[in-house]
C-alpha positions in Angstrom: 126.0 -43.1 26.5 128.2 -42.7 29.6 128.1 -45.3 32.2 128.6 -44.1 35.8 129.5 -46.2 38.7 128.1 -45.3 42.0 129.6 -46.6 45.2 128.0 -47.0 48.6 129.4 -46.2 52.0 132.4 -48.3 53.0 134.3 -48.6 56.2 137.1 -50.7 54.8 140.3 -50.0 56.6 138.4 -48.0 59.2 136.8 -50.9 61.2 137.6 -50.9 64.9 139.2 -54.3 65.3 142.0 -55.6 67.7 144.8 -54.7 65.2 143.6 -51.1 64.8 142.6 -50.4 68.3 144.3 -47.4 69.9 145.8 -46.4 66.5 143.3 -43.6 65.7 141.2 -45.7 63.4 137.5 -45.4 64.1 134.5 -46.9 62.2 132.6 -44.5 60.0 129.2 -45.6 61.5 130.0 -46.9 65.0 127.3 -49.1 66.7 125.6 -47.3 69.6 124.9 -49.9 72.3 122.8 -48.8 75.2 123.8 -50.5 78.4 121.1 -50.3 81.0 122.1 -51.2 84.5 119.4 -51.5 86.9 119.8 -49.7 90.3 118.2 -52.5 92.2 120.2 -55.6 91.8 118.4 -57.3 94.7 115.0 -56.9 92.9 116.5 -58.5 89.7 117.8 -61.4 91.8 114.5 -62.0 93.5 112.6 -61.8 90.2 115.1 -64.3 88.8 114.7 -66.7 91.7 110.9 -66.4 91.4 111.0 -67.3 87.7 113.3 -70.3 88.4 110.9 -71.6 91.0 107.9 -71.1 88.7 109.7 -73.0 86.0 110.7 -75.8 88.3 107.2 -76.2 89.9 104.9 -75.6 86.9 106.8 -76.4 83.7 108.9 -79.3 84.6 107.7 -82.9 84.1 109.0 -85.3 86.6 109.3 -89.0 86.0 107.0 -91.4 87.8 108.4 -93.9 90.3 107.9 -96.7 87.7 109.7 -94.7 84.9 112.6 -94.0 87.3 113.0 -97.6 88.3 112.9 -98.6 84.6 115.6 -96.1 83.7 117.8 -97.1 86.6 117.5 -100.7 85.5 118.5 -99.9 81.9 121.5 -97.9 83.0 122.5 -100.7 85.4 122.2 -103.3 82.7 124.1 -101.3 80.2 126.9 -100.7 82.7 127.2 -104.4 83.4 127.2 -105.4 79.7 130.0 -102.8 79.0 132.0 -104.0 82.0 131.8 -107.6 80.8 132.8 -106.5 77.3 135.8 -104.6 78.7 136.8 -107.6 80.8 136.7 -110.0 77.9 138.7 -107.7 75.8 141.3 -107.4 78.6 141.5 -111.2 78.8 141.9 -111.6 75.0 144.6 -109.0 74.8 146.5 -110.4 77.8 146.5 -113.8 76.3 147.6 -112.4 72.9 150.4 -110.5 74.5 151.5 -113.7 76.3 151.8 -115.4 72.9 153.7 -112.5 71.4 156.0 -111.9 74.4 156.4 -115.3 76.3 158.0 -115.2 79.7 
């Protein structure tokens, strides 16, 4: 019984990549991309602006005044805590450096 190997299509060595571009190598099955350019770019821009406005007005949830004040307070408190920690680290390292390198 003879065993036959069948091979599929291959484009090895024929792919259009940057190294083979302009060297007469072409892919065996090139992709065909259809680029559609609209003739009316102003209509596309207007439609895009309308969709953005609709998203902003109808699909965006805005925080209440209470939530906004609470979030601002949390950010302010976290900033102050980090500032105090950095200040304390600065004082500790300054004193450590004065011990290592006395004047």
